N, C-alpha and C positions, 0 to 999 in steps of 0.2 A: 426509842428503838425502831418504831415504824418509820420515822423520818430517815433514820440511818439506812434501813433496808431499802427504802425507796430511792435514796441517793445512790446507793451501790448498784441498784438495778438500772437506774437511768444512765449511770456512767460505767457500764459493764466492762468496757475496754480497759479503762484505768484500773478498775477493780481486779480484772484478770492479771494485768501487768503487776500490780502491787502484790497480789498473792504469790505470783511466780518469784518476784524479787525477795519477798519475805521467806519463802521456802528455801530458795538458794542460799540466802544469808544465814538462815538457821542451820542448814546442812553444813555450810562452810565453818561456822563457829563450832558446831559439834565436832567436826573433823579436827579442828585446831585443838580443842579441849582433849580429845582422845590422844592426839600426838603428844601433848604435854604430859599426859598420864604415862605414856610409854617411855618418854625421856626420864621422868622422875623414877619410875620403877627400875630402869636400866642403871641410873646413877646410884640408886640405893644398893643394887647388886654389886656395882663396881666398888662402892665404898667398903663393902665387906672384904674385898681383896686388899684395899689400901690400909685397912685396920689390922691386918695380920702382922705380927711381930717378926722381925728378922734380926739375926745376930749383928752386932755392931761392926764386926769385921767383914761382913758381906756387903759389897756395894749394890746400889740400886741397879735394877735391870735397865739397860738403855734400849730405847726403841727409836728407829729412824723411819719417819713417815715420808713417803714419796707421794706428794699431792699434786694432782693435775688440775689446776683451777679452771681450765677450759672445758673440762668434761661436763656433760649434761647441759650443754649450751651456756656455759659460764656460771652455772649454779653450784658447781661442786664445792667451791671454797665455803660458801655459806652453809651447804648441807653438812660438810665436815665439822665446821666450827659449832654448829647448833646441836648435832646429834652424836658425833663420835669423839670430838676433842674432850668434852667434859668427862666422859667415861674413862678415857686413857689417863687423864691427869688424876682423877679420883682413885685410880687403881694403884697409884704409887710408882708408876713407871717414869723414868727420866726420858721425856719425849722431845725429839728434835724433828721439826717439820721442814722438809725441803720441797720447795715448789718447783715443779718442772714447767717453767713458763714458756720454754721454747724447746723444739725438737732437738734431741741429742743431749739435753741437760742431765739425763740419767747416767751419763758417763761418769759423773762424780760418785756414782754408787760404790765403786771399788775402793775409793778413798774413805768413804764413810763406813764401809763394812768392817774395817779393821777395828773400829771402836763401837760396835753395836752388838747387842744380843739378839735382836730380831728386827726384821724389815717388814714394814706395812705399806702395801700399795693401795693408795686411795684414788680411784678413778674408774675407768672402764676398760674394755678390751684393748684399746690402743695403748693405754698406760701400761697394762700388763705386758704387752708385747715389747714395748720399748725397753722395759726393765729386763726382760728375758734376753734381749739381744746383747746386753752388756754382762749379764750375770752368768749365762750358760757357758760361754767360752772361758770365763775365769775359773769355773769349777774344775775343769780338766787340768788347769795349771796350779791352782792353790786349793788343796783338798779341804782346808779348814773352813772355806766358805760354804761347803755343802752341809755343814753342821748347823748353819744359821737358818732357823725356820722363818717362813714368810707368811704374813697375814694379808688378806684382801678385803678391803672395804668397798662395796659396790656403789659407786657414785656416778657412773657413766650412763649413757643412753642404752648401750648394750653391755651386759655383764655376764657373759656366757659362763665364766668360771664359777659364779655364785650358785648355779644349779648343781654343781658337783659338791660344793663345800657346805652349803646351808640349805635348810628346808625351804620349799617354795613359799613365797609370801608376796601379797599384792600391795601391802602398805609400805611405802618407801621408808618412812621413819623406822618402822619395826625391822625392815630388812637391814638397815644400816646399824641399828643398835644391836641386833642379834649377831651380826658379823663381828662387831667390835667386842662384844662379850665373849664370843667364841675364841678370840685371840687371847683373852685373859685366862680362859679355862685351860688352855695349853694342850688340847688334843690335836695331834697332827696326823696327816696321811701322806704317803709318798705318791707323787704324781709323775706320770710319764711325760716326756717332751719329744716332739718331732723336730729333727734337724732337716731343713729343706734347703737344698743347695743347687743353684743354677750352674751354668758352665763357667761364668766369669764373676757372678755376683757373690757377695758375702753371704754366708748361710743365714737363713731366717729360722727362728725357733717358735714353736707353737705348742700350746697345751691342749687345744681342742682339735684342730685339724685343718685340712685343705679341701676346698670345693672348687670344681670346675664344671660349668655346664649352664643349661638354660634356666633352671630354677634359681640359681644364684644371680644370674644376670637380671632376671625379672624382679627378684627381691630387692635389688639395689634401687630400682626405680619406684618402689612403693611410695616413698615420701613425696614424689612428684604429684601424686593423685590425692593429696591431703584433703582437698575440697569434697571428696566423695565419702568422707567419714569412714564408717565400718566397711564400706565396699571397696576401699582403696587397694587392698591386697588382691582381691579377685580381679579388679580392673587392671592392675599392672600385669598379671599373668595372662589375662584375656587379650589385651592389646599386643602382648609379645607374640601371640600365636599368629598375628597378621604377617609376621616375617616368613621367611622360607620355612615350610612345614613338610614333613617332620624335621625337627631340629636335631641334627646328628653331629656328634663330636667324635672324630676319628683319632686314634692314638695307638701306640704300642707300649705294652707294659711288661717289664721284667721284674721278678720278685723272688725273694727268699722266704722260706717258711718260718714259723715261730722258733724262738730259741729257748733253751732250758733256763729257768730262773735260778740264779745262784742263791745260796742262803744269805740272809741278812747279816751284816757285820754287827757285832755287839756295839752298843752306843758307848759303853765305857771300856777303854782299853786296860789291860792288866798293868799293874805297876812295873816300872822299869827295874830290871835286876841291878844289884849293887855293882860298883866298878870292878871289883876283883873277879866277879863272876863273868862279866863281859870280856875282861882281859883273858881269862882262862879259856873261854870259848874260842876267841880269836887265835890264841896260840895253838889250841888243839886242831883247828881247821888248817893252820899253816903246816903243822908237823904230820898230820895224817895224809896219806896218799890220796890224791884227787880221784874221785870216782869216775869210772868210765861212762862217758855220755852215751846213752842209748838213742840212736836216731829215731825220731818219731815221724810217722807218716802223716803228711798233711792232707787232710780230707778235702777234696775240691768242693767248692761251694756249688750247691745244687740250684742253679738259677732256672726259673721257669719263665717262658715267654708267652704272651697273649696279645693277639690283635683284637682291638675292641672298637665297637661303635655304640655310643651311649648318649642318652639325653643329659646325663650328669654323672660325674665321677666324684667320689669323696674318699678321702684318706683320713681316718680319725683315730685318736687315742682311745683307750678303754677307760678314761678318767670318769666318764659318766656312769660306767658299770664297774666300779672298783671292786676287786676281789682280792683281799689280802692273803688268801690261801692259794691263789693260782700258782701252778708249777711252771707255766710257760709265759713268756713275754711276747706280745705281738700287737700290731695295729690292725684296724679293720679297714679293708678296701671294699667299697660298695660300687658296683658297676650296674647302673640302672638301665633297663631295656629301653630301646629307642622307639618302641612300637606302642606308644600311649596315644589315646585320643585327646582332642583339645579339651573336652570336658574333664577327663582325668587329670590333665596337666593343670587346669585351673584349681580343681579341688585339692590335689596333692601339693600344689604350691602354697596354699593356705596352711596346710599341716606343716610344711617345711619351714615356715616362718617361726613356728614354735619349737620345732626340733629339727634344726638344719641338717643333721647327719643321720636322720632316720633312713633305714634301708627298706623300701617297700617290697611287697611280695612280687616275685618274678625277677628280682635283681640277683646278680651274681655276687656272692660274698666271699672274700678271700682274707685269710689271716696271714700276715707277713711281718717280718722284722725289718725288712729293707726292700725298697723298690726303686726302679728307674722308669720314669714316664717320658717317653719320646713323642713329640708332637710333629706333625707334618710341617714342612717349610711353608711359611706364609700364614701360619695359624694366628688368628686375631683373638681378642677377648682378654679376659682377666681371670686370675685365681682369686679366691677369697680365702685368706689365711687368718684364722681367728678373727673373722669379720673385717679384716683390713685388706685393701685391694692391691694386688701386684700383677704385673704384666705376665701373661701366660707364656711359658717357655719350657724347654726340656729341663726336668729337675730330677735330682736324686733325693729320696726321702728315707731317712734313717731313724729308727726308734731308739731313743735314749731312755731305757726303763728306769723308773723310780729315781729320776734325776733330782727332783726338788721335793722338799717337805713343806706342805702348806697347813696352816691352822684350819680346823674344820669344826663344825658344830658337833658336840658329843653324840647327839641323836643320829646324825648321819653316819658316824663311825659304828655305832651300835647296829644300825640298819645294815651296813655292809657286812659286819660279822655275822648277823643273823641270817642274811641271805647266803653267805658262804657255807654256813653249817647245814642249811637246807639243801 
């Protein structure tokens, strides 16, 4: 023992390196073991769904998974097959996996939707947005599509929608398994969608919102400072202050106020009356004298106009603060003051990396159902729409309330109902 201690002391550099490697290896193995335990527990819970008896006349539920293998720097396929696929298969679902290997492949969605009971998006923010571009226009033409619930399995680098649907979790395996199990439990919530339309472009649909300003521009460059480790976020915002300061964005905003929320339609329609009843009703309508139409006055829309100078403008849905008992539908417009110091800009920029649509003190907050954003000619820069980059241009943003139904964790739904009661 004395010789061993002497050798370790004489070769202290090698000893230190060995201890570090052993510690890292032990931590890595422990993490792998914990991940396997999480997978096993999730599979056992899914097995309970698969063991449930169903009538012989009832077909298996069909699930279509839209998987983006390129998400999470190409790791999404492996993450899905190790963590989510076993749970889906054990649950008794008839699963079809469609890989969106190239942009625009989600256009096959409409063909698949005719023969599916639920859609599962497996990827990140980009995958969600690509599916929305094909799905939302179809909902206005084919009403039956709106009945199909949508699941989301967070596999991408940025998965903003997961903060709305599932409890916050730092472990990636647990986050994926929790999301997959939430789909099996069947609880859903209606989510608002924003329709963002330029002058000539096709409309873009978003479930989170639009950002335009200095914080968004600095946040895009954070990855360039990866070599600074935990300081990269502050560094990106600090170096952006070397540009023209203060950074002001001029624009004109027209908007309409909130709209009254109509009552929800019943999920099950009443049975169709017999043929003789329908014939009698039609004959009665033909024989009876047509009622005189009373002209209805059309109330002009009350547009309000605002000239703004801001460091950042954000237009966001209320999906992060869902309230199922709310009587009005609106989106939140946050116009941040352009009189911030460089220190405030750096500190607030770090906060906005965690909550991009936060509205700081001193900002002007507007509730609107529709708005038109006019930019001065020659305006450069980009919009961030659900963390995807688009060229800045004049746009009209329209709220589509409760457009889609997404599966969510039952705990999140209970939390929403509890908050609404209070």
